[in-house]
GUMIZA-373566 format. One record per residue (C-alpha): residue in one letter; x, y, z. Coordinates in steps of 0.25 Angstrom, whole numbers, plus 5000, padded with zeros to 4 digits. Layout:
N
aXYZ ...
***
This chain:
1081
m511453135001 k512353015002 l513753024998 k514352894990 i515752864994 y516552784983 s517952724985 v518752764973 v520052704970 t521052754959 i522052664956 v523452694949 v524152574943 l525552574938 l525952444930 t527252394926 m526652304916 t524152244929 l522552244939 a522252284953 e521152244963 l520952334975 s520252274987 f519552364997 a519352305011 g518052315019 r517252255030 p516252155029 n514752185032 f514152055035 r512752045040 q512552015055 r511551925059 h510951885072 a511451745077 k512251715065 v513451635069 d514751665061 k515251535058 t516551555052 a517051415049 v516251295042 q516751165038 n516151175024 q515451285016 f515351295001 t514551374991 m513451284983 t513451344969 g512651234961 n511551324955 n511151464957 w511351464971 a512651474979 f512451444993 e513451405004 m513351265010 t513951205023 n514051065028 y513351095042 g512051155038 p512151305034 y512051335020 a511851465011 q512651535022 d514151575021 v514551525034 g515951515031 g516151655025 r516451605010 l515651715003 p516351845005 d515151925000 a513951855006 g514051895020 g513751755025 a512651725016 g512751595008 g511551584998 e511751654985 f510751654975 p510851674963 r512251624964 g513351724961 t512451844963 k512851874978 v511351874982 y511351784994 v509851744998 i510251645009 f511151695021 a511051555028 a510251425028 g510151295035 i509251185041 q508751185055 i508151065061 g507251075074 a506650965083 l506050945097 v507050865105 n506350825118 g505450935116 v506451045114 p506651115100 t507951085095 v508551145081 s509751105074 v510051245066 v510751295054 d510651435052 f511851535052 d512651425059 s512251275061 e512051175072 f512451065063 q513951015060 p514450945048 g514350795047 a513450675049 l512950595061 t513250445062 k512550345070 s512550195069 d511050195069 p510350325064 r509050285072 d509750255085 s509350355095 t510350315105 e511550335096 v512150475096 p512550515082 q514050545079 a514350665071 t515450655060 d516550745061 p516050885056 g517450915051 s517550795042 a517650805027 d516550705026 n515650815032 k515950925023 l515050995014 f514950915001 a514550964987 l514550904973 y514050954960 s513250864950 d514550834943 g515250784956 s516150914957 d516350964971 g515451074977 t516451094988 p517751114980 i519051054987 g519851164992 t518651254995 n518551295010 g519451185014 d518651075008 a519550965003 t518450855000 d518050804986 d516550794988 y516250704977 a517350594982 n516950614997 w515450634996 p514950585010 g513950485006 q514250415019 y513550535027 g512350545017 a512850625006 p512050564993 v512750464985 k512450384973 a512350234973 d513850224969 g514250314980 t514550444973 p513850574977 l512450604973 i512250744969 i510950814967 g510850934958 d512151014953 l512751044967 m512450964980 s513050984993 w512950885005 s513350895019 v512950825032 y512850895046 n512250865060 d511850935072 m512650855083 d513550955087 p512951015101 a513851135100 l513251185087 h511851185092 r511751335096 i510851395086 p510051475089 d510251435104 d510351285106 s510851285120 n510751135126 q510151085112 d510650955108 p510750915093 l509650855085 g510550735080 l510250775065 e511150745053 v510850835041 q511250785027 q511150915018 a511250925003 s511151054995 i510751034980 q510851134969 v510351114955 n510851204944 i509751194933 t508951304928 g507751324936 y508351244948 s509551324951 d508951424960 v508751324971 f509551234980 f509051114989 m509451075003 y509250925006 y509350885021 k509250745026 i509150755041 i509350635050 n509150625065 k510350555069 g510250595083 t509650525096 k508350605097 n507050585089 l506750725084 n505350775085 d504650895078 v505750915068 y505751035060 i506751065048 a506951215044 a507751265032 w508351395038 f508751515029 d509251655031 a508851695018 d509451835015 v508951875001 d510151964996 n509852055008 a509452005021 g508752125027 n507552125017 d507151975017 l505751925019 v505251775020 a504051705015 t503451575013 d502951515000 t501951415006 s501551364992 s503051304990 s503451305005 m504551395002 v505051505011 f505851615005 t506551745008 y506351864999 n506752014998 a505752115004 d506252214992 n507152224981 s508252294988 d509352184990 p510652224985 i511052114975 s509652044971 g508852164971 g507852094979 g507651984969 s508151864977 a507351764986 y507651634993 g506751524997 a506751385003 d505851275001 f505751125008 f505551034996 q505550915006 g505250905020 p505250795031 v504450665029 v503550645041 p502350545044 g501050575037 e499750515033 e499550385026 t499150465014 d500450545014 t501750515006 a503050585009 k503950604997 y505450654999 l506750654993 e508050594998 l509450594992 t509850454989 q510850384980 d509850404969 g509650554971 f508450614977 v507450494979 q505950524983 h505450444994 v503950424996 v503450385009 p501950355011 g501350405024 k502350515026 k502350665022 t503450765018 m503350895027 g503351025020 l503651165025 s503151175039 t503451325042 t504351445037 v505051535046 r505651675045 y506451755055 i507351875056 n508751905059 v508351975072 r508051935087 g506651925092 p505351855087 e505651865072 g507151835073 d508051715074 p507651605083 e508451605096 n508451455099 d507951325095 v506551335101 e506351465093 l506951395080 y506051275082 n504851355084 l505051425071 m505251295064 r503851255069 g503151375063 l503151445076 e503651575081 k504951565088 d504251565101 g503351455098 t502151535095 p501351505082 k501551585070 a500451635061 s500951545049 r501951435048 f502551495036 t503251625035 y502551735027 p501751645017 e501351755008 d501851774994 p502751894994 v502451914979 t500951914979 g500551894993 n500052005003 p501252085008 s500652095022 n500851945024 l502351945020 d503551945028 p503552095032 l504952115037 p506152115028 n507352065036 d508451965037 k507651835038 r507851685041 m506851585036 m506551435038 l505651335032 c505351225041 t504751085040 g504250995051 p503950945061 f504350795060 n505050695069 l506450645066 a506850525074 v508150475076 g508650415062 d507550485054 t507950575042 q507250685035 i507550755022 v507150895018 v507450965005 l507551115004 g507551204992 c508251334993 v507751434982 g508351564976 g507451674970 k507951784961 g507051884954 s507052024949 d506452064963 n506052014977 m504651964972 d505251904959 a506251824967 i505151764975 e504451714962 y505751664957 l505951584970 r504551524970 t504851474956 t506151414959 d505551344971 l504651274962 i505851234953 a506551184966 q505351104970 q505451034956 a506850994959 y506450934971 d505250864965 a506150804954 k507050744965 f508150844959 l508150764947 l508150884938 p508250894923 q509750944920 p510251044909 p511451004902 p512751034909 s513451164905 p514651144897 n516051164901 l516351314899 t517551394897 a517751544896 i518951614890 a519051764891 f519751844881 d519851994877 g518452044875 k517851904874 v517551774882 a517551644875 l516751524880 q516951374877 w516151254882 d516051104879 n514851024874 s514750934887 p513250974889 e512850914875 i513150774879 a512550784893 e511350694895 d510050724902 h509550604910 y508450684918 p507350584915 e508050464919 l508650534932 a507250584936 n506650444932 l505750514922 t505250474909 i505350594899 p505150554884 n506050614874 y506950674885 r508350704878 t509550654886 r510450734877 d509650874878 f510750974877 a510351094868 g511351204869 y512251304877 k511951444882 v513151544885 y513051644896 r513751764902 s513651824915 p514351944922 d514451874935 g514051724934 t512851744943 v511451674941 g510551764932 s511751844926 w512051754914 e511751814900 l511551724888 l512551744878 a512351634868 q511551504866 f512051384857 d510951294855 k511151144850 a510651134836 d509651024839 g508251084834 i507851124847 t507551274848 v506251284857 i505451174865 p504051194870 e503851174885 t502651164893 t502851134907 w504251134913 v504651274916 v505551274929 q505751424927 d504351454930 s503451424942 l502351404932 i502751264927 n501651244916 t501951344905 l502151324890 r503351384883 r504351364871 i505751344877 p506851404868 i508051304867 g508951374856 d509251414842 d509751274838 k511051344832 g512051254838 l513051244849 h514351324852 y515451294862 t516051424862 y515551574864 v516351704864 d515751814872 d516351944866 d515452044873 v516252054885 t517152154893 n518552134896 e518852114911 q517352084914 t517051954920 y516051864913 y515351734916 y514951634906 a514151504906 v513751404895 t512451324899 s511851204892 y510451184890 d509551064885 a508251044878 q507150934879 p506350954867 d505550824866 i505050804881 r503650824886 s503550964891 g503650964906 a504450824907 a505750904909 p506351044906 i506451074891 t507751134893 l508751164904 e510051244904 s511251234913 t511551344922 q512651454920 s513351424933 r513751284928 n514951334919 a515051484922 v516451534918 k517051674921 a517851754910 v518451884910 p518851944896 r520052024896 k521152074886 p522451994886 t523552034895 l524452144890 g525252094879 n524651954878 v524151904865 v523251784863 a523251744849 a522651614844 t522151574830 a521651454823 q521351444808 d519951474805 t519751374795 a520651244795 d521551194784 h520851074778 v521350944771 g520250854765 k519050854756 s517950904767 d517251034766 g517351044781 a518051154788 v518651184802 y518551314808 t519151364821 t518851474831 v519851514842 v518951514855 d520051524865 p521351584860 t522151554873 k521951404871 v522351394856 t523651314855 g524151354842 h524151214837 t523651154824 y522451064824 k521850964814 v520450924813 i520350784809 f519250694806 d518950554810 s517850444810 v517250374821 t516450244819 v515150244826 i514550114830 d513050104831 t512849984840 v511349974838 a511349984823 l512649914822 d513250014813 t514350104812 t514550244806 k515750344804 l515750474812 l516650584807 v517350654819 w518450764820 k519550784829 l520650894831 w522150864830 d523150954837 e524350944827 d525251004838 l524950914849 g524750794840 d523450754846 f521950774845 v521350884853 q520250854863 f519050944862 n518351004874 k517050924871 a516250824879 d516250684873 d514850634871 p514750494876 n513650464865 t514550494854 e515550394847 v516750494848 d517550564859 e517150704857 s518250754864 y519150724852 y518150694841 q517150794836 v515950754828 n515350894825 q515650964812 g515051104809 s514251134797 v514251274790 l512751254788 d512351224802 v512751334811 s512351244824 t513651164821 q514651274819 n515151294833 e514951154840 f516451134841 a517251124853 v518451214856 v519951154856 d521151234861 g520351364860 i519851344846 q518551294841 f518751194829 r517451194821 v517451074811 f516451094800 g515950994789 p515251044777 a513751054777 p513150954768 d513151014754 f513651014740 k514951094737 n514751104722 f514151074709 l515151064698 v515251014683 v516550954682 s516450914667 n515650924654 g515650864640 s517150914638 g517750864650 a518150914664 l517851064668 d518951134674 p518451204683 p517151134685 d515851214682 y514651234690 g513651124691 a512451194698 f511851334699 a512251434710 f511651554704 n510351624709 s510751604723 s510451454722 g511551424733 f512251314725 p513751304729 h514751344718 p516051354725 t516951334713 t516151384701 d515151494697 e513751484700 a513251424687 p513751334677 s514651394666 d514551374651 n515751284653 q514951184661 q514451114648 i514951104634 g513451114630 g512651234635 g512051184648 h512351244662 w512051124671 g511851124686 i511451034697 h510151064705 t508950994710 g507550964704 d506751094704 n505351134707 g505551284704 a506051314718 r507451234719 s508451324714 s509251334726 y510451254731 d509651224744 a508551164736 f509551074728 i510151024741 d508850994748 r508350924735 t509550844732 t509950804746 r508550774750 s508550884761 g509950834765 d509650684766 n510650654755 w511850724760 a512450604767 e512450534753 i513050664746 i514050714755 p515350694754 y515250644740 d515350714726 f514550684714 e514550694699 i513450694688 r514150634676 f513550654662 t514050534654 a513750484640 a513350354647 g512450414658 g511750314666 y510350284671 g509450344682 f508150304689 d506950384688 a506650364703 y505550474704 v504750484692 s504550344685 g505250264697 t505650164687 t506350224675 a507850224673 i508350344665 q509550354657 v510350484662 p511650544656 f512350554669 e513050484680 l512950514695 w514250494703 n514750504717 i516250544715 g516750524730 i517150624741 g517950744734 t518650654724 p518150694711 d519350654703 d519350514710 q518250424703 s518650304711 d517650334722 d516550374712 y515250304711 r513950314702 l512550344708 v511250314702 p510350424696 w508850424700 l508050524693 l506750604693 d506350604679 d505650744680 d504950744667 g504750594666 d505350574652 a506250464657 q507550534653 f508450614661 g508550764657 m507750884656 s506450914650 p505451034648 t504350954654 p503451054662 d503451054677 t502151004678 l502450874671 r503750854679 a503950754690 a504650844700 g505350964695 t505251084685 v505751094671 d506651224674 h507551244687 s507351354695 i508851374698 s508851474686 g507751574681 g507051544669 l506551414663 n507751364656 d508451284667 p508051144664 y508551024673 t508650874673 d507850764679 w508150744694 i509350654698 y509450574711 w510850524715 q510750384720 k511950304727 p511950164722 t511950044731 d513450024727 d514150144729 s515550094726 p516450174716 g516050164702 q514650134695 a514249994701 g513150044709 y512550134699 l512650034688 a511949934696 s510750024697 e510850064682 a510749924678 e509449914686 m508950034678 i509349984664 g508649854669 n507449934673 t507549864687 y508049984694 d506950034704 g507750124714 s507750014725 r509149994725 d509850044738 e510350174732 t510450304740 e510050444735 v511250544735 m510650664729 a509250694724 r508450784714 m509650834707 v509450894693 l510350964682 v509951104678 n510351164665 w510351314668 n509751394657 g509751254649 d508351274642 t508751354629 s507451384623 t507151524620 s505851494612 e504551564617 i503851444611 n504651334619 p505251414631 p505951354642 p505851254647 s505951204633 g506751084633 l507751144625 y509151134632 n510551184630 q510951054636 a509950934640 i510950874650 p512350904653 e513350854643 v514050714644 g515350734652 t514650834662 t514950804676 f514250874688 r514950864701 i514350884715 l515250904726 s514650884741 a515250944754 k516350854760 p516250834775 n517450814784 a518150684782 l519250604788 s520250664777 d519950804781 t520850884791 f520751024795 t522051094801 i521951214810 r523151294815 t523051384827 t523951494833 a524051534848 n525051644851 p524751694865 s525951794867 f526351914876 n526752044868 a527552134876 s527452254867 m525952234866 a525852234881 s526652364882 g525752424872 q524552384879 l525052424893 d524452564894 k523452644903 y522252604895 h522452454895 i522752434909 k521552474918 v521152484933 v519652444934 p518852504940 n519652634941 p519352714949 y518752614959 y517452664966 g517352574978 f516952444970 s517152374957 s516652244950 y518052184953 d517752184968 q517752044974 n516852104986 q516752224995 f518052185002 n518952154990 r518752264980 r519552274967 v519952344955 k520652284942 i521752324933 t521652264919 g522452254906 l523752204912 p524852124906 d525151984911 k526252034920 c526452174926 t526552244939 i525352334944 r525752444953 i524552524961 f524852664966 n523952754974 v523652894970 a524852944978 g525752864969 d526052764979 l526252614975 v525152534982 k525252394976 s526052324965 i525452204958 a526252094950 h525252054939 d525651914933 g524451844927 t523751814914 s522551914917 s522652054914 n522052094927 d522652094942 r522052124956 s522552204968 d521952224982 s521752374986 d522252355000 t523552414996 
***
């Protein structure tokens, strides 16, 4: 039996009106290795975090090794994959170059230390073998490690590790760092580092045992490249440009990529070679590793080797970094060398262990044993660990080194060779699954190289902020990805028909407990309402090793974009990480021409938030009117939601509308565009929106907003920016009719107006001010009239009326924002039978009028319209008729709005706007004159406003006879009486005369009595308590902590031991309700 011993800490805290962290000291337990040099000082070392890898990089050769001790938990390892998981798959890595010098093997080495120094070599003539090269000052700022992100931001931030150089401004193009034609830095991928180093310092040549060995005279220009695109983010690339600037021609040169690839736990590593892909990799012998559980692997692959003389039929192709990016050179009569051998040895002395001198190391590079005897195979364990024969696999789990080598070739003075290496991470559910993942990723990495790193890009991630509150976290982001342009075909020199430059398709919201790769949970997706929900795709599948597959790729639900999200499924005092990604869609391209959809990675904008209660006594109260106060005629509205109460100003705001003139330089035409902006009444200035301005639009969208929501279109209801902590949502009305009224009859004006349609039987007609049916007051006579559309027995609903009268919405532009009247007058007028005879002018007892925009009592803006008719019964008269359905041109004799057969309706009316739509009747009278003269044929330039409208007399057929039952032709009223006026009101969009005022309040305050009431033993807590040797608040094994929560802004913490002795006092003064204390007291 083993006894488990726990450290138990009981904490007694006395507060005078705070959080303690106790730290427990310990001794580091670093892994000891044979022949490892503990280099405690380097000029430059930084962590490269451009994708799912985090690896250390220096300016003199070593990488993926924590030479400078920057990573307290890594024990010297420097290659973490996946980033943030504390799984280190590389302890150290570097390049090794060996050659025969006067027949003697000489190797310039990078392993746990380096025989290279920072800096370039200078010669007046690179090919002059008599001129000794001069090394630039290794301590010069020009020879530091440089790194830049794709946006030009610094990858080695100023002030970090003594770095005081702006990498963009001081990019060392004079020493070979790639630059564009204009001299600015050329960056490949999302993060690229660059350095130059040389082997000209004899004092450094001591690895393994280089007594009396001279330098080779090599300059190495090195770049690391990380691509942060889904499918490509599990690999980083090393680019080496090797130049012989010495005085000796180098023969039988070999280049080796060397790795101490400790996959999570060094003691159980195995090595194998995948000869099909030329990749050598290290994997776990079992699934016992402490963090990854065995599900990690690491591999390396030469994608480009040296170029050497070949046969006449050979052609070498290789990439070089130039001012135009990666350029492919094609050289006839030469060939590109591939992998020549792979090597593995163990962290021991003896035949299986580390080489002891350059001769042994050079022999390994050649594919021989250390003593120069031949090996059974040039490749280390070329058996597949997943499906192969176990007896042919690496049999000895241990701490392994591995090398992949290419050569031999000659390197004369002044010659240059370029090699490109891929460093591939594998992750899986177990050790075998990790190998399969590794191989798939290696194929993807090969695609990147083959494409000259000109890869299709997802949209950029939006700018994201997270605001933590009590029990919730609010996220806000901007619209910048929506205006990003994708020029992949142009950059890659490809022709891809129907490729969309603007291909943004939506956002996805993620949450993670620790921000590490693989830990992100999808919380929400907001898909652009663009009609794209699923795209068939047949060939391009970067996630699968089998490229030719057929699948349907889901894009989204088409329900519209949001720019805010509130996560209320959180626990106070727990840390959460959030990210909002962007994705695109290419629905129209040929399958296989490019990816159908790509998504940005979570790491691009990950933010951290810790929800917690307000500090004791603090009250954050902010409000905004839910619905704004409106002045104007529109049926729009402005709604507000407080997103971040800490940002609310308490000011009064006003939404104001403006118009922008848009000039079409092609069509030589101008249009007016309605926009809105936000005025801060307290500041006396317009508010700037957190919104990216689209250069393709005519307005500055940081001040002017074009979008308006619609109650009928959910996709538009949240596409609004947040200003001063408030989301202002400006709504225009949906295209619709507001009401149908009868405002007068034969006895004069009706007060109040009666209804002029039928809302019963769940028809859906609006009736905001009346009952659902016309009353007996509507007519002096016995009729009950209402507006509807011509029937076929199934058009009783309001939806049918809208569809028919607006011609499926095409007529809304002519209807809105106007109001209309049908006026029954003694004089009447003429209508044109456009849809039956096509020639007949028919006298009608009514007039059609446009009565302006919300001005029913102002006739100065009214103008008369021209009636067109469908004379359904063909009697050349306007009215109703019992003619059977079978003899009618289009409709039925009875309308289905009501049951029975006693609801007759009129011939069909079509509203035509005359050519002259000036106020009055001039336009109509011009058409009427032609009708009276029988010359009107409908060819005048008139525009349809509404179509297929009829007037129904509800229960208007009065026959009760069994001999002549309805439809009988016996009516209580054949047409509405003279003096009857039907008024049709349409929805009014927002206009220049409309304003909406919103008042806000912001009252952050401190309430002392509330603080006292909250200050009790249940509110202030020490967590964890008791402390059992570890907690989630520990920074590491040497810095252990506990936490006290629920504190006021200012108070004193006193910590006592169990004997009652005061151990420590802490003065807490901050906005957080937490504080920390070391435990060494």
